[in-house]
N, C-alpha and C positions, 0 to 999 in steps of 0.2 A: 364406887365399885359395886357391881351386882354380886349377889350370892349365887353360886352355882347350885342347881337343884341336886346334884349328885355328891357334893362335898360340903363341908362346913367352911372351907377356906374361900376367901373372895376370889373372883375371877379377875384377871387383869388383861388389858388390851395391849397388843404389840403390833408393830408393822413389820412384815417380813418381805424382803426382796427376793423374788424367785426369778430365775432366768426365764426369758421369753419362751424358750423351748419347753418349759414345764407348764405353761399356762393352759393350753388346750388339753394336753393329756390329763392334767389334774382335774379340769372341769368335766371332761368326759368320764373319768373314773368316778368322780362324785355323782354324776348323773346315773351311771350304770348301777352303782351300789346304793342309789337312793339316799345319799347323804349330802349335806351342804358342803361347800368347799371348806368352810371353817372346820366342820367335823372331820373331814378327810385329813386335813393338816394336823388337827389336834390328835387324832388317832395315830398318825405317823410319828409325831413327836413322842407320844406316850409309849409306843412300841420301842422307839430308840432309847428312851430313858430307862425302861424296864429291862432291856437286854443287858447281859453281863458286859462290862467294859472291855473293849478290845484295845490292846496296846500295839500300835503299829511300829514295826522295826524298820530301820533303814536296811538296805541290802547288805551293808557291811556288818551291822549288828546281827542280822539273821545268819549270815555266813559264819561269824565267830561263834554264835550260840550253837549252831549245828555241829561245827568242828569240835567244840568243847564237849557237847553232849555225846558225841560219838567216840571221844577219847583221842581224836586225831590232832588236837591242839594242846600242847604242853606249854603253858605260860611261863613256867620256871626256866625254860630254855632261853627265853629272851633275857632274863636277868643274868644267866650264866654267860651268854655270848656278849653281853654288854661290857664286861670287863676287858674284852679284847678290842673294843672299839676305842680308838684314840682320836681326839680332835673332833671338830664339828661334823655332823652328819651331812653328806652332800645333798644338794637339791636335785630334783628330777632332771633339770637341764644339765647339771654337772655330770650326772650319771650317764645321760645320753651321749655327752661328748666323750666320756671315758670309753664307752662301748662302740663309738663310731668306727666303722670299718670291720668290726668283729662279726663273724657269722652268727646267725640266730642260734640260741641255745637248743632249739628243737633239732637242728642239724647235728649237734654234738650228741644229743640223746639218741637219735636214729643211728648214728655211727657206732655208738657204744653198744647198741642192741644188735649190731651187725645186720641192719636192715637196708644198708646201701647196696 
């Protein structure tokens, strides 16, 4: 292992697979900024490592977080309603069969609002 001139830690060599679509743009950026391709990639990795860590949420997690933060989600309600549920929870297919032939809920809401 070689010693890096900027640190006391040894350098190590790795192989990185880049998509073909990045090859020419990376080479061009390295040329324009007068850096080697190695330096361009090293700088990019260093920026990524030094940035604060971002935790990515799923759409569902984000929605629940926003609802909780805004006070629109009261999780205690789920426990309260749970005591009224008897037997197994139906599957999506079973619910679809139960609702087959029923008008969409939106029609009931429009009717209740007197918008028909």
